[in-house]
C-alpha positions in Angstrom: 11.6 -7.1 -21.6 11.0 -3.6 -20.4 9.4 -2.5 -17.2 7.9 1.0 -16.6 8.2 2.0 -13.0 6.8 5.4 -12.0 6.8 7.0 -8.5 5.1 10.4 -8.4 6.7 11.9 -5.2 10.3 11.5 -6.4 10.0 14.6 -8.6 6.9 16.2 -7.4 6.6 16.1 -3.6 9.8 16.9 -1.7 8.3 15.9 1.7 7.7 12.4 0.5 10.4 12.0 -2.1 12.9 10.1 0.0 10.3 7.5 0.9 9.2 7.3 -2.7 12.7 6.9 -4.0 13.4 4.1 -1.5 10.5 2.1 -2.8 11.3 2.9 -6.4 14.9 1.8 -5.9 14.0 -1.5 -4.4 11.6 -2.3 -7.3 14.1 -1.1 -9.9 16.9 -3.4 -8.5 14.6 -6.4 -8.3 13.4 -5.9 -11.9 17.0 -5.5 -13.1 18.0 -8.7 -11.3 15.1 -10.5 -13.1 16.5 -9.4 -16.4 14.3 -6.4 -17.2 15.3 -3.1 -18.7 13.7 -0.4 -16.4 12.5 3.0 -17.5 11.0 5.7 -15.2 9.9 9.3 -15.4 12.7 11.7 -14.6 10.9 15.1 -14.6 7.9 16.9 -13.0 5.6 16.3 -16.0 4.4 12.9 -14.7 1.4 12.4 -16.9 3.3 13.3 -20.1 6.1 10.9 -19.1 3.7 8.0 -18.6 2.2 8.7 -22.1 5.7 8.9 -23.6 7.4 5.9 -21.9 4.7 3.3 -21.0 3.7 2.3 -24.6 7.2 1.0 -25.2 7.2 -1.3 -22.2 5.8 -4.8 -21.6 4.4 -3.9 -18.2 4.1 -1.1 -15.7 3.5 0.1 -12.2 2.6 3.5 -10.8 3.0 4.6 -7.2 1.4 7.9 -6.2 -0.5 9.6 -3.4 -4.1 8.3 -2.9 -5.8 11.2 -4.6 -3.7 10.8 -7.8 -3.1 7.1 -8.0 -6.4 6.0 -9.7 -6.0 8.7 -12.4 -2.5 7.7 -13.3 -3.2 4.0 -13.1 -6.1 4.4 -15.4 -3.8 6.1 -17.9 -1.3 3.3 -17.5 -3.9 0.6 -18.1 -4.5 2.1 -21.6 -0.9 1.9 -22.5 0.6 -1.3 -21.1 0.0 -4.3 -18.8 -0.6 -3.0 -15.3 0.9 -5.1 -12.6 -0.6 -3.1 -9.8 -4.2 -2.7 -8.5 -6.9 -1.8 -10.9 -7.8 1.9 -11.2 -11.5 1.4 -10.2 -10.5 -0.4 -7.0 -7.9 2.2 -6.2 -10.6 4.9 -6.5 -12.7 3.1 -3.9 -9.8 2.7 -1.5 -8.7 6.3 -1.9 -11.8 7.6 0.0 -11.5 6.6 3.7 -15.1 7.0 4.5 -16.2 4.9 1.6 -13.6 2.2 2.3 -14.7 2.0 6.0 -18.4 1.8 5.0 -17.7 -1.1 2.6 -15.6 -3.0 5.0 -18.1 -2.5 7.9 -20.9 -3.7 5.7 -18.9 -7.0 5.2 -18.4 -7.5 8.9 -14.9 -6.2 9.1 -14.2 -4.0 12.1 -13.2 -0.4 11.4 -12.9 2.7 13.7 -16.4 4.1 13.7 -17.0 7.7 12.7 -17.8 9.9 15.7 -19.2 13.4 15.8 -17.9 14.8 19.1 -15.1 14.5 21.7 -11.5 13.6 21.1 -11.1 11.6 17.9 -8.7 10.9 15.1 -9.2 13.5 12.4 -7.7 12.6 9.0 -8.1 13.7 5.4 -10.6 11.6 3.4 -7.7 11.1 1.0 -4.3 11.0 2.4 -1.1 9.0 3.0 1.9 8.8 5.3 -0.1 10.2 8.3 0.0 13.6 6.8 -2.4 16.0 8.5 -3.7 13.2 10.8 -4.3 14.4 14.4 -5.9 13.6 17.7 -8.3 16.5 18.5 -11.7 17.4 19.8 -12.1 20.1 17.1 -14.6 19.5 14.3 -13.2 18.0 11.1 -12.8 20.4 8.2 -14.2 19.9 4.7 -12.6 16.9 3.2 -11.8 15.3 6.6 -13.3 12.5 8.7 -13.3 12.0 12.5 -13.0 8.4 13.8 -12.8 6.9 17.3 -9.3 6.7 18.7 -8.3 3.1 19.4 -5.4 2.2 21.6 -3.5 -1.0 20.5 -0.8 -2.5 18.4 -0.2 -0.6 15.1 0.6 -3.2 12.5 0.3 -3.6 8.7 0.1 -6.6 6.5 1.8 -6.6 3.1 0.1 -8.8 0.5 0.2 -9.4 -3.2 -3.2 -10.0 -4.8 -3.7 -12.1 -7.9 -6.2 -11.2 -10.6 -9.6 -11.0 -8.9 -11.6 -9.2 -11.5 -13.5 -12.4 -12.4 -14.2 -14.4 -15.5 -14.1 -11.2 -17.7 -10.4 -11.0 -17.0 -8.4 -13.5 -19.1 -5.9 -14.0 -16.3 -8.3 -14.7 -13.5 -7.3 -17.8 -11.6 -9.0 -17.5 -8.2 -5.7 -17.6 -6.5 -5.9 -15.9 -3.0 -3.7 -13.0 -2.0 -0.2 -13.9 -1.0 0.9 -12.6 2.5 4.4 -11.3 2.5 4.8 -10.2 6.1 3.2 -8.6 9.1 5.0 -5.3 9.9 5.0 -3.1 13.0 4.4 0.5 12.5 6.1 3.2 14.5 3.5 5.9 15.1 4.2 8.9 17.3 1.7 11.6 18.6 3.2 14.9 19.5 2.1 17.4 22.1 -0.2 19.0 19.5 -1.9 15.8 18.8 -0.3 15.4 15.3 0.4 11.8 14.2 3.9 11.1 12.7 4.8 7.9 10.8 8.4 7.0 11.7 8.8 3.7 9.8 8.6 0.2 11.3 10.0 -3.2 11.5 9.5 -6.5 9.7 8.7 -9.4 9.8 6.8 -9.4 13.1 5.6 -12.5 14.9 2.3 -11.9 16.8 0.1 -14.2 19.0 -2.9 -13.4 16.8 -0.9 -13.8 13.6 -3.4 -16.0 11.8 -6.3 -13.8 12.7 -4.4 -10.7 11.6 -3.6 -12.1 8.2 -7.2 -13.4 7.8 -8.6 -10.0 8.4 -6.2 -8.3 6.0 -6.9 -10.8 3.3 -10.6 -10.4 3.7 -10.3 -6.6 3.4 -8.2 -7.0 0.3 -10.7 -9.4 -1.3 -13.8 -7.3 -0.3 -12.2 -4.2 -2.0 -11.0 -6.2 -5.0 -7.4 -5.1 -4.7 -4.7 -6.6 -6.9 -0.9 -6.3 -6.9 1.0 -5.1 -3.8 -1.2 -3.7 -1.0 -0.6 -2.7 2.5 -3.4 -3.1 5.0 -3.0 -0.9 8.1 -4.5 -2.4 11.3 -4.8 -1.8 15.0 -4.9 -4.9 17.2 -7.0 -4.2 20.3 -10.1 -6.0 21.6 -10.8 -6.7 17.9 -8.6 -6.3 14.8 -9.6 -2.9 13.2 -8.7 -2.1 9.6 -7.6 1.5 9.6 -6.5 2.0 6.0 -6.1 0.1 2.8 -3.2 1.1 0.6 -3.6 -0.4 -2.9 0.1 0.2 -3.8 3.6 -0.5 -2.6 4.2 1.0 0.9 7.4 1.8 2.8 7.3 -1.7 4.4 8.5 -3.0 1.0 12.0 -1.8 1.6 12.2 -3.9 4.8 10.5 -7.0 3.3 12.8 -7.0 0.3 15.8 -7.0 2.6 14.6 -10.2 4.3 12.8 -12.0 1.4 14.5 -14.8 -0.6 12.1 -14.3 -3.5 12.2 -11.3 -5.9 9.3 -8.9 -5.5 9.5 -8.2 -9.3 8.9 -11.8 -10.1 6.0 -12.1 -7.6 4.3 -9.0 -8.9 4.5 -10.0 -12.5 3.3 -13.6 -11.9 0.5 -12.4 -9.7 -0.7 -10.1 -12.5 -1.2 -13.2 -14.6 -3.0 -15.1 -11.9 0.1 -17.1 -10.7 2.9 -16.7 -8.3 4.3 -18.6 -5.3 2.2 -20.1 -2.5 4.4 -18.6 0.2 7.6 -16.5 0.6 10.7 -17.1 2.7 11.9 -14.5 5.1 15.1 -14.5 7.2 16.2 -12.0 9.8 14.4 -8.9 10.9 15.0 -5.3 10.1 13.9 -1.8 11.0 13.2 0.8 8.4 12.6 4.5 8.9 10.1 6.7 7.1 12.7 7.5 4.4 13.3 3.9 3.6 16.7 3.4 5.4 17.0 -0.2 6.6 19.1 -1.8 9.3 19.2 -5.3 10.7 18.0 -6.0 14.3 
């Protein structure tokens, strides 16, 4: 069995390459332990590498920044069995205004968009807190301004089973599998710029059941499959800040604590199966470049 694993930033975005390589390495090692041969793009011609390598593989997964992920996943879907989120659902999640509107319409709390005063300004399509800032300036083209909410910055990592419906031959109705709640280390500098510094996992929280329920509902509403990270702020309510329909940096910490193999979980979920729960031991911190240490 051959697995195609492709991470865009490793060869194409130096600022994010260390983080991308950490995720790719965790996935690669897990697939190797599960008996797969693993192939990955090695040059900057990412699309050409997908076209060349994916057809010879039994399954595949693409990780890329939000604005590119749907395009490359759609290509992958034409060439092999995709074990990640579907390209259409990725396209919905990539636009933060559209995502917030859909979630809000389903009764899920999100930071509301505000037109004046100090607010969080972020790109409509972005990742890793790049170009996110707290400011009273007007958002530029391609940006959105949302209310700044003070609270606990957390994420929930889940793996979704096939949710496309009866048209998908692997649809089973199995709910998303929660892997862990993760704490996010977010700093705001003197200029108001946000910086993602990594996090810790797994995290116990007094509102744990509610947190997982909100993250699961968000994932279901948006139709996400495969690995997803739901970013939340826990305050007076639980606010969904972002939905990442792909592996996130928290994966490197979870894999260091999890008894199960992430490769096995992802493959089985793509066929509507997989475990009912996972087993975690210990707790770790991970930085934004994917370095992990026990705590």
